[in-house]
C-alpha positions as CSV (number, residue, x, y, z in Angstrom):
1,X,-10.6,57.0,-48.3
2,X,-11.6,54.0,-50.4
3,X,-13.9,51.4,-49.2
4,X,-11.3,48.7,-49.6
5,X,-8.7,50.5,-47.5
6,X,-11.3,51.0,-44.7
7,X,-12.1,47.3,-44.7
8,X,-8.4,46.5,-44.6
9,X,-7.8,48.7,-41.6
10,X,-10.9,47.3,-39.8
11,X,-9.6,43.7,-40.4
12,X,-6.1,44.7,-39.1
13,X,-7.6,46.2,-35.9
14,X,-9.7,43.0,-35.4
15,X,-6.8,40.6,-35.8
16,X,-5.7,40.6,-32.1
17,X,-9.0,38.9,-31.3
18,X,-8.0,36.0,-33.4
19,X,-4.5,35.9,-32.0
20,X,-5.6,35.9,-28.4
21,X,-8.1,33.2,-29.0
22,X,-11.4,35.2,-28.7
23,X,-12.6,34.8,-32.3
24,X,-15.1,32.0,-33.1
25,X,-12.6,30.0,-35.1
26,X,-10.2,30.1,-32.2
27,X,-12.9,28.9,-29.9
28,X,-13.7,26.1,-32.2
29,X,-10.0,25.1,-32.2
30,X,-10.1,25.0,-28.4
31,X,-13.1,22.7,-28.5
32,X,-11.2,20.2,-30.6
33,X,-8.7,17.9,-28.8
34,X,-5.2,19.4,-29.2
35,X,-6.5,22.9,-29.7
36,X,-6.0,25.9,-27.4
37,X,-4.0,29.1,-27.6
38,X,-3.1,28.5,-31.1
39,X,-1.5,25.2,-30.4
40,X,-1.6,22.7,-33.2
41,X,-3.0,19.2,-33.0
42,X,0.2,18.1,-31.2
43,X,0.7,21.3,-29.1
44,X,-1.0,20.2,-25.9
45,X,0.8,18.8,-22.9
46,X,1.6,15.1,-23.3
47,X,0.7,12.5,-20.8
48,X,4.2,11.7,-19.5
49,X,5.1,15.1,-17.9
50,X,2.1,15.5,-15.6
51,X,2.1,11.8,-14.8
52,X,5.7,11.9,-13.8
53,X,5.4,15.2,-11.7
54,X,2.2,14.1,-10.0
55,X,3.4,10.6,-9.4
56,X,6.6,11.8,-7.6
57,X,4.5,14.2,-5.4
58,X,1.9,11.6,-4.7
59,X,4.6,9.1,-3.7
60,X,6.0,11.7,-1.3
61,X,2.5,12.1,0.1
62,X,2.0,8.4,0.5
63,X,5.3,8.0,2.4
64,X,5.0,11.2,4.6
65,X,1.3,12.1,4.9
66,X,-0.2,12.5,8.3
67,X,-3.4,10.8,9.4
68,X,-5.6,13.9,9.7
69,X,-8.8,12.4,11.1
70,X,-9.4,9.5,13.5
71,X,-12.4,8.6,11.3
72,X,-9.9,7.5,8.7
73,X,-8.3,5.1,11.1
74,X,-11.4,3.6,12.9
75,X,-13.8,3.5,10.0
76,X,-11.4,2.4,7.2
77,X,-7.9,1.3,8.3
78,X,-9.2,-0.8,11.2
79,X,-11.9,-2.7,9.4
80,X,-9.5,-3.3,6.6
81,X,-7.0,-4.7,9.1
82,X,-9.7,-7.0,10.5
83,X,-10.4,-8.3,7.0
84,X,-6.8,-9.2,6.5
85,X,-5.6,-10.3,10.0
86,X,-8.9,-10.9,11.9
87,X,-8.1,-8.2,14.5
88,X,-8.8,-4.5,14.7
89,X,-11.1,-1.9,16.2
90,X,-14.8,-1.7,15.3
91,X,-17.0,1.4,15.5
92,X,-20.7,1.6,16.1
93,X,-21.2,2.4,12.4
94,X,-20.0,-1.1,11.6
95,X,-22.3,-2.8,14.0
96,X,-24.9,-4.8,12.0
97,X,-27.6,-3.0,14.0
98,X,-26.6,0.3,12.2
99,X,-24.6,-0.8,9.1
100,X,-23.7,2.7,8.0
101,X,-20.5,1.9,6.2
102,X,-20.1,-0.1,2.9
103,X,-17.8,-3.0,2.9
104,X,-17.5,-2.7,-0.9
105,X,-15.3,0.4,-0.4
106,X,-13.0,-1.7,1.8
107,X,-13.0,-4.6,-0.6
108,X,-11.5,-2.4,-3.4
109,X,-8.6,-1.5,-1.1
110,X,-8.3,-5.1,0.1
111,X,-7.5,-6.1,-3.6
112,X,-4.2,-4.3,-3.0
113,X,-3.8,-4.9,0.7
114,X,-4.4,-8.7,0.5
115,X,-1.5,-9.5,-1.9
116,X,0.7,-7.0,0.0
117,X,0.0,-8.8,3.3
118,X,1.1,-12.1,1.7
119,X,4.2,-10.6,0.3
120,X,5.3,-8.7,3.4
121,X,4.2,-11.2,6.0
122,X,4.4,-9.7,9.5
123,X,5.6,-6.3,8.3
124,X,2.2,-4.8,8.4
125,X,3.4,-1.3,8.2
126,X,4.5,-2.0,4.6
127,X,1.0,-3.1,3.8
128,X,-0.3,0.2,5.2
129,X,2.1,2.1,2.8
130,X,1.2,-0.2,-0.1
131,X,-2.4,0.9,0.2
132,X,-1.3,4.6,0.4
133,X,0.8,4.2,-2.8
134,X,-2.3,2.7,-4.5
135,X,-4.3,5.7,-3.4
136,X,-1.6,8.0,-4.7
137,X,-1.6,6.2,-8.1
138,X,-5.3,6.7,-8.5
139,X,-4.9,10.4,-7.7
140,X,-2.1,10.6,-10.2
141,X,-4.1,9.1,-13.0
142,X,-7.2,11.1,-12.5
143,X,-5.3,14.4,-12.1
144,X,-3.1,13.6,-15.2
145,X,-6.3,13.2,-17.3
146,X,-7.6,16.5,-16.0
147,X,-4.3,18.4,-16.9
148,X,-4.3,16.9,-20.4
149,X,-7.9,17.7,-20.9
150,X,-7.3,21.3,-19.8
151,X,-4.3,21.5,-22.1
152,X,-6.3,20.3,-25.1
153,X,-9.2,22.7,-24.4
154,X,-7.5,25.8,-23.1
155,X,-3.8,25.6,-23.9
156,X,-0.6,24.7,-22.2
157,X,-0.3,27.7,-19.9
158,X,-3.5,27.1,-17.9
159,X,-2.7,23.4,-17.8
160,X,0.7,24.1,-16.4
161,X,-0.6,26.4,-13.8
162,X,-3.1,23.7,-12.7
163,X,-0.4,21.1,-12.7
164,X,1.8,23.2,-10.4
165,X,-1.0,23.7,-8.0
166,X,-2.1,20.1,-7.9
167,X,1.5,19.1,-7.2
168,X,2.3,21.6,-4.4
169,X,-0.9,22.8,-2.8
170,X,-1.2,21.5,0.8
171,X,-4.8,20.5,0.4
172,X,-4.2,18.2,-2.6
173,X,-1.0,16.8,-1.0
174,X,-2.8,15.7,2.1
175,X,-6.2,14.6,0.6
176,X,-4.7,12.6,-2.3
177,X,-3.5,9.7,-0.1
178,X,-6.1,9.7,2.6
179,X,-8.1,6.5,3.0
180,X,-11.5,8.3,3.0
181,X,-14.6,8.2,0.9
182,X,-14.3,12.0,0.5
183,X,-10.9,11.4,-1.1
184,X,-12.4,8.8,-3.4
185,X,-15.1,11.4,-4.3
186,X,-12.3,13.8,-5.2
187,X,-10.8,11.3,-7.6
188,X,-14.2,10.8,-9.2
189,X,-14.9,14.5,-9.5
190,X,-11.5,15.1,-11.0
191,X,-11.9,12.3,-13.6
192,X,-15.5,13.1,-14.4
193,X,-14.6,16.8,-15.0
194,X,-11.8,15.8,-17.3
195,X,-13.9,13.5,-19.3
196,X,-16.5,16.2,-19.6
197,X,-13.9,18.6,-21.1
198,X,-12.8,15.8,-23.4
199,X,-16.5,15.5,-24.5
200,X,-16.7,11.9,-23.2
201,X,-20.1,12.6,-21.8
202,X,-21.2,9.0,-21.2
203,X,-18.0,8.2,-19.4
204,X,-18.2,11.4,-17.3
205,X,-21.7,10.4,-16.0
206,X,-20.6,6.8,-15.3
207,X,-17.7,8.0,-13.2
208,X,-20.0,10.4,-11.4
209,X,-22.4,7.6,-10.5
210,X,-19.6,5.4,-9.2
211,X,-18.2,8.3,-7.2
212,X,-21.5,9.0,-5.5
213,X,-22.5,5.4,-4.6
214,X,-19.1,3.9,-4.0
215,X,-17.6,7.0,-2.4
216,X,-19.7,9.5,-0.6
217,X,-23.5,9.7,-1.3
218,X,-23.7,13.4,-0.2
219,X,-21.2,14.4,-2.9
220,X,-24.0,14.1,-5.5
221,X,-24.3,17.9,-5.3
222,X,-20.8,18.2,-6.7
223,X,-21.6,16.1,-9.7
224,X,-24.8,17.7,-10.7
225,X,-23.5,20.4,-13.1
226,X,-21.4,18.0,-15.2
227,X,-24.0,15.3,-15.2
228,X,-26.8,17.7,-16.3
229,X,-24.8,19.2,-19.1
230,X,-23.5,15.8,-20.2
231,X,-27.1,14.7,-20.6
232,X,-27.9,17.8,-22.6
233,X,-24.9,17.6,-24.9
234,X,-24.3,14.0,-25.4
235,X,-26.7,11.5,-27.0
236,X,-29.2,11.6,-24.1
237,X,-30.1,7.9,-24.3
238,X,-26.5,6.7,-24.3
239,X,-25.4,9.1,-21.5
240,X,-28.4,8.2,-19.4
241,X,-28.0,4.5,-19.9
242,X,-24.3,4.8,-18.9
243,X,-25.1,6.4,-15.6
244,X,-28.1,4.2,-14.9
245,X,-26.3,0.9,-15.6
246,X,-23.3,2.0,-13.6
247,X,-25.5,3.0,-10.6
248,X,-27.4,-0.2,-10.8
249,X,-24.2,-2.3,-11.0
250,X,-22.5,-0.5,-8.1
251,X,-25.6,-0.6,-6.0
252,X,-26.0,-4.4,-6.6
253,X,-22.3,-5.0,-5.6
254,X,-22.7,-2.9,-2.5
255,X,-25.8,-4.8,-1.5
256,X,-24.1,-8.1,-1.9
257,X,-21.0,-7.0,0.1
258,X,-23.2,-5.6,2.9
259,X,-25.3,-8.8,3.0
260,X,-22.1,-11.0,3.2
261,X,-20.3,-9.0,5.9
262,X,-23.2,-7.8,8.0
263,X,-25.0,-11.1,7.8
264,X,-28.4,-9.7,7.0
265,X,-30.3,-7.9,4.3
266,X,-29.3,-4.3,4.7
267,X,-28.1,-1.4,2.5
268,X,-25.3,0.8,3.9
269,X,-25.9,3.7,1.4
270,X,-29.5,4.0,2.4
271,X,-28.7,3.6,6.1
272,X,-26.2,6.4,5.9
273,X,-28.6,8.7,4.2
274,X,-31.4,7.7,6.6
275,X,-29.2,8.5,9.6
276,X,-28.0,11.9,8.4
277,X,-31.2,13.1,6.7
278,X,-34.3,11.1,7.7
279,X,-33.0,10.2,11.1
280,X,-32.7,13.7,12.4
281,X,-29.1,14.5,11.6
282,X,-27.3,13.1,14.7
283,X,-23.9,14.0,13.3
284,X,-24.0,17.2,15.4
285,X,-23.1,15.0,18.4
286,X,-19.5,14.8,17.0
287,X,-18.8,18.5,17.0
288,X,-20.1,21.7,15.4
289,X,-18.3,24.7,13.9
290,X,-19.4,28.2,12.8
291,X,-20.1,29.3,9.2
292,X,-16.6,30.6,8.6
293,X,-14.9,27.2,9.3
294,X,-14.5,26.1,5.7
295,X,-13.3,29.5,4.5
296,X,-10.5,29.5,7.2
297,X,-9.7,25.9,6.4
298,X,-9.7,26.6,2.7
299,X,-7.2,29.4,3.2
300,X,-5.0,27.2,5.3
301,X,-4.8,24.5,2.7
302,X,-4.7,26.7,-0.5
303,X,-3.7,30.2,0.9
304,X,-4.3,32.9,-1.7
305,X,-5.3,30.3,-4.4
306,X,-8.5,29.8,-2.4
307,X,-9.3,33.5,-2.5
308,X,-8.7,33.5,-6.3
309,X,-10.9,30.5,-6.8
310,X,-13.8,32.3,-5.1
311,X,-13.2,35.2,-7.5
312,X,-13.6,33.0,-10.6
313,X,-17.2,34.2,-11.1
314,X,-16.0,37.8,-11.3
315,X,-13.5,36.8,-14.1
316,X,-16.1,35.1,-16.3
317,X,-17.5,38.4,-17.7
318,X,-14.0,39.4,-18.9
319,X,-13.1,36.0,-20.2
320,X,-16.4,34.4,-21.0
321,X,-15.5,33.4,-24.5
322,X,-12.7,31.3,-23.1
323,X,-14.2,29.9,-19.9
324,X,-18.0,29.9,-20.4
325,X,-19.8,27.7,-20.3
326,X,-17.6,24.6,-20.1
327,X,-15.0,25.7,-17.4
328,X,-17.8,27.5,-15.5
329,X,-19.7,24.2,-15.4
330,X,-16.6,22.3,-14.1
331,X,-15.8,24.9,-11.5
332,X,-19.4,25.7,-10.3
333,X,-19.4,22.8,-7.7
334,X,-16.9,24.9,-5.6
335,X,-19.6,27.4,-4.9
336,X,-22.4,24.8,-4.6
337,X,-20.5,22.7,-2.1
338,X,-19.1,25.5,0.0
339,X,-22.6,27.0,0.4
340,X,-24.2,23.7,1.2
341,X,-21.6,22.5,3.7
342,X,-21.3,25.8,5.4
343,X,-25.0,25.6,6.3
344,X,-24.4,22.2,8.1
345,X,-23.7,22.4,11.8
346,X,-21.2,19.5,11.8
347,X,-18.1,20.5,9.9
348,X,-14.8,18.7,9.3
349,X,-11.8,19.4,7.1
350,X,-12.2,16.2,5.0
351,X,-15.7,17.3,3.9
352,X,-14.2,19.7,1.5
353,X,-12.0,17.1,-0.2
354,X,-14.3,16.5,-3.2
355,X,-13.7,20.0,-4.6
356,X,-10.0,20.3,-3.9
357,X,-8.8,19.8,-7.5
358,X,-11.5,22.2,-8.7
359,X,-10.2,24.9,-6.4
360,X,-6.9,24.5,-8.2
361,X,-8.6,24.8,-11.6
362,X,-10.5,27.9,-10.6
363,X,-7.5,29.7,-9.1
364,X,-5.3,28.9,-12.1
365,X,-8.0,30.2,-14.5
366,X,-8.1,33.5,-12.6
367,X,-4.3,33.9,-12.7
368,X,-4.3,33.0,-16.4
369,X,-7.0,35.7,-17.1
370,X,-5.2,38.7,-15.5
371,X,-4.3,40.3,-18.9
372,X,-8.0,40.0,-19.9
373,X,-8.9,42.8,-17.5
374,X,-6.8,45.2,-19.5
375,X,-7.2,43.8,-23.0
376,X,-8.5,46.3,-25.6
377,X,-10.2,44.4,-28.3
378,X,-10.1,47.4,-30.6
379,X,-6.3,47.9,-30.4
380,X,-3.5,45.8,-31.8
381,X,-1.0,47.0,-29.3
382,X,-0.8,45.7,-25.7
383,X,-1.2,48.4,-23.0
384,X,1.4,48.7,-20.3
385,X,-1.1,47.3,-17.8
386,X,-1.7,44.2,-19.9
387,X,2.1,43.6,-20.0
388,X,2.4,44.1,-16.3
389,X,-0.5,41.7,-15.7
390,X,1.2,39.0,-17.8
391,X,4.4,39.5,-15.8
392,X,2.4,39.1,-12.5
393,X,1.1,35.7,-13.4
394,X,4.2,33.6,-12.7
395,X,5.0,35.9,-9.7
396,X,1.7,35.3,-8.0
397,X,1.7,31.6,-8.8
398,X,5.2,31.3,-7.3
399,X,4.1,33.1,-4.1
400,X,1.1,30.7,-3.8
401,X,3.3,27.6,-4.3
402,X,5.9,28.8,-1.8
403,X,3.2,29.4,0.8
404,X,1.7,26.0,0.1
405,X,5.1,24.3,0.5
406,X,5.5,26.3,3.8
407,X,2.1,25.0,5.0
408,X,2.9,21.4,4.1
409,X,6.3,21.5,5.8
410,X,4.9,23.0,8.9
411,X,2.2,20.3,9.2
412,X,4.6,17.4,8.5
413,X,7.2,18.6,11.0
414,X,4.8,19.9,13.6
415,X,2.4,16.9,13.8
416,X,4.4,14.0,12.4
417,X,5.4,12.5,15.8
418,X,2.6,10.0,16.3
419,X,3.3,7.9,13.2
420,X,7.1,8.0,14.0
421,X,6.5,7.0,17.6
422,X,4.4,4.0,16.7
423,X,7.1,3.0,14.2
424,X,9.4,2.6,17.2
425,X,7.3,-0.2,18.6
426,X,8.9,-2.7,16.2
427,X,12.3,-2.1,17.9
428,X,11.2,-3.1,21.4
429,X,10.3,-6.7,21.2
430,X,12.3,-7.1,24.4
431,X,9.1,-5.9,26.2
432,X,8.0,-9.5,25.9
433,X,5.2,-11.4,24.2
434,X,1.7,-10.6,25.5
435,X,2.6,-6.9,26.1
436,X,-0.3,-4.5,26.5
437,X,-0.2,-1.1,24.9
438,X,-2.2,1.6,26.6
439,X,-3.4,4.9,25.1
440,X,-5.2,7.6,27.0
441,X,-6.2,11.0,25.6
442,X,-4.2,10.3,22.5
443,X,-6.6,7.7,21.3
444,X,-7.7,9.9,18.4
445,X,-4.1,9.9,17.0
446,X,-3.8,6.2,17.0
447,X,-2.5,5.3,13.5
448,X,-4.2,1.9,13.2
449,X,-3.3,-1.7,14.1
450,X,-1.0,-1.9,11.0
451,X,1.6,-0.3,13.3
452,X,1.2,-2.8,16.1
453,X,3.8,-5.6,16.1
454,X,2.8,-9.2,17.0
455,X,4.4,-9.2,20.4
456,X,1.7,-6.8,21.6
457,X,-1.3,-8.8,22.5
458,X,-3.8,-6.0,22.7
459,X,-4.3,-2.2,22.6
460,X,-6.4,-0.7,25.4
461,X,-7.9,2.7,26.2
462,X,-7.3,4.2,29.6
463,X,-9.6,6.9,31.1
464,X,-8.3,10.4,30.6
465,X,-11.7,12.1,30.9
466,X,-13.2,11.5,27.4
467,X,-16.9,10.7,27.8
468,X,-17.8,9.8,24.2
469,X,-18.1,6.3,22.8
470,X,-14.8,4.7,21.8
471,X,-14.2,1.9,19.3
472,X,-14.0,-1.7,20.6
473,X,-12.1,-4.6,19.1
474,X,-14.1,-6.7,16.6
475,X,-15.6,-9.5,18.6
476,X,-15.2,-12.9,16.8
477,X,-17.2,-14.6,19.5
478,X,-20.2,-12.5,18.7
479,X,-19.7,-13.0,14.9
480,X,-17.0,-10.5,13.9
481,X,-18.4,-8.2,11.1
482,X,-22.0,-9.6,11.7
483,X,-22.0,-8.8,15.4
484,X,-24.3,-6.2,17.0
485,X,-22.6,-5.7,20.4
486,X,-24.8,-4.2,23.1
487,X,-22.1,-1.7,24.1
488,X,-22.6,0.2,20.8
489,X,-25.0,3.1,20.4
490,X,-25.6,5.9,18.0
491,X,-25.8,8.7,20.6
492,X,-22.1,8.9,21.3
493,X,-22.6,7.8,24.9
494,X,-19.6,6.2,26.5
495,X,-19.7,2.5,27.5
496,X,-18.6,1.4,30.9
497,X,-16.6,-1.4,29.2
498,X,-14.4,0.8,26.9
499,X,-11.7,1.6,29.4
500,X,-9.1,-0.6,31.0
501,X,-9.7,-0.3,34.8
502,X,-6.3,-1.4,36.0
503,X,-3.5,0.7,34.5
504,X,-1.1,-1.6,36.2
505,X,-1.7,-4.1,33.4
506,X,-0.1,-1.7,30.9
507,X,3.3,-2.7,29.6
508,X,3.7,0.2,27.2
509,X,2.1,3.6,27.1
510,X,1.8,6.4,24.5
511,X,1.1,9.9,25.7
512,X,1.5,13.5,24.7
513,X,3.3,15.7,27.3
514,X,2.4,19.3,26.6
515,X,4.1,20.5,29.8
516,X,1.0,21.8,31.4
517,X,0.8,22.5,35.1
518,X,-0.8,19.1,35.7
519,X,1.7,16.2,35.7
520,X,1.8,13.5,33.0
521,X,2.2,9.8,33.7
522,X,5.6,9.7,32.0
523,X,7.1,12.1,34.6
524,X,6.9,9.3,37.1
525,X,10.3,7.9,36.4
526,X,9.9,5.2,39.1
527,X,7.1,3.7,37.1
528,X,7.9,4.5,33.4
529,X,11.0,4.8,31.3
530,X,11.0,6.7,28.0
531,X,11.8,4.5,24.9
532,X,11.3,7.4,22.4
533,X,10.2,11.0,22.6
534,X,9.7,13.4,19.7
535,X,8.6,17.1,19.5
536,X,5.0,17.8,18.9
537,X,3.7,21.3,18.1
538,X,1.5,22.7,20.9
539,X,-1.4,24.3,19.0
540,X,-2.9,26.1,21.9
541,X,0.2,28.0,22.9
542,X,1.7,28.6,19.4
543,X,0.7,31.7,17.4
544,X,-1.7,30.9,14.5
545,X,0.5,32.4,11.8
546,X,3.7,30.7,12.9
547,X,2.2,27.3,13.5
548,X,0.3,27.4,10.1
549,X,3.2,28.3,7.8
550,X,6.8,27.4,8.1
551,X,9.2,30.3,8.1
552,X,12.9,29.3,8.6
553,X,14.2,30.1,12.1
554,X,11.0,31.8,13.1
555,X,9.0,28.6,13.1
556,X,11.2,27.0,15.8
557,X,11.6,30.1,17.8
558,X,8.0,31.3,18.0
559,X,6.2,28.0,18.3
560,X,5.9,25.9,21.5
561,X,6.5,22.2,21.5
562,X,5.5,19.3,23.7
563,X,6.9,15.7,23.7
564,X,5.2,12.7,22.1
565,X,6.4,9.8,24.1
566,X,6.5,6.0,24.0
567,X,6.9,4.7,27.6
568,X,7.6,1.3,29.1
569,X,6.8,0.2,32.6
570,X,9.9,-0.2,34.7
571,X,10.3,-3.8,35.7
572,X,10.2,-4.4,39.4
573,X,12.6,-6.7,41.2
574,X,9.9,-7.9,43.6
575,X,8.2,-11.1,42.3
576,X,4.5,-10.9,41.9
577,X,2.2,-13.3,43.6
578,X,0.1,-15.7,41.5
579,X,-3.1,-13.9,42.7
580,X,-1.9,-10.6,41.3
């Protein structure tokens, strides 16, 4: 055997490495914009397709999304409503004594809500949905940049898998249009990661800085990997200066906004950190969960994609030339954040929002790498197992997307009644001007004052046994946003003034009738008449699997439903005395 023929055979055997993108020149192509999987300069996904697909899904989210947390209403929608209409509920965190929340975050949304309020006039619900559409647009833009960046670096297939998960996963569907700093942090994480993959290191660090200060300060842990590697790879001075100036600028704007609205020199970012870290971590007063909470929650929102995302580290040794170090750097916050948040006593679903898009990226990368487990780098022929693995990719992705759609459908149909019931208020102006709307145990599902028509003079809480501190209306007499009312405290202790003492003053009532042994107020037909009633899924009596995922026919048959009601006091024929 001649030396030349031996060399020729070795070259032929090595050729699959180049074809599958493992050789150094293929890796270099992937690092160039437009490269990846042998695609040419124009082979990556264009901007239009992901923008259109994500835009349609985010518009659907904006129009149908639930309000998943009362914190979204009372800490963001209500203060925004006050800035626009000079009415709304205030929480203790917005008392100038504590000043934990930044008004700068609200001002950004007021730039959309303000013009919308002038356009739509008294139709405040339309202003609410205008802000949601704005949030959906931000989500669409940041996620589109991420999909395009992945396409240019790793090829169309991975980018398409990520696009499909971003569009249909329940977690992203719900988080994308939630008015929460954790959602804002998710936008920033998504855009910063995309800019890092596009080798725009200075921009990536600037976005990270804005996401931490303007969004959620604790999300700094999620930005650390991309920030550190951007400083290492980019021109250090330029990248550092970009992050520093952005931080300085946003901090200055936040300080000015806080001074204007709180009426004193204070700094909400520092106050929040002080309360949760230096102040002893009083957040445990608002509920604690066990270490497995986020893993259960992650499975509910991403089903098997969440499990695959956790397995990403196990895939790296098999596909390290494709995904290490860049994609590993981008995905690593999933593990950092899960570990950190699981150690905290106080846990809420929204706390995971910053890593939601990264979960999609990690899961898609694992699915894309299935054939790598069976790839023989010394053989030019694909094994039967490698072919099967390639065929499994779309099948597994399809199962994940179907389960995600099932989860989304179950949530929207099972828990969508509150928003629809409050919509009904605008059709009952015959209740008369000066009507009082009362809410008892359902205060935490109140969708905000944007749903309260002008004929209702006030919304009042009635005592149904809750002993924590409830929000109070902003008090213009005490100074509005600058006020420090005495009834607020940071220990979650109920105030004697928070409940309406005389339920007879209620004109309208919202309640949830779960058909328990104890009677509901709405069952007293002599006092109340039902204006609207919609089914609401009874979580306690419905099996976990059936309530979490929609299965046709089985969902209705196996779940238990209560009624979400809008009630009106039956008018009495007896005239009331003037002293009444």
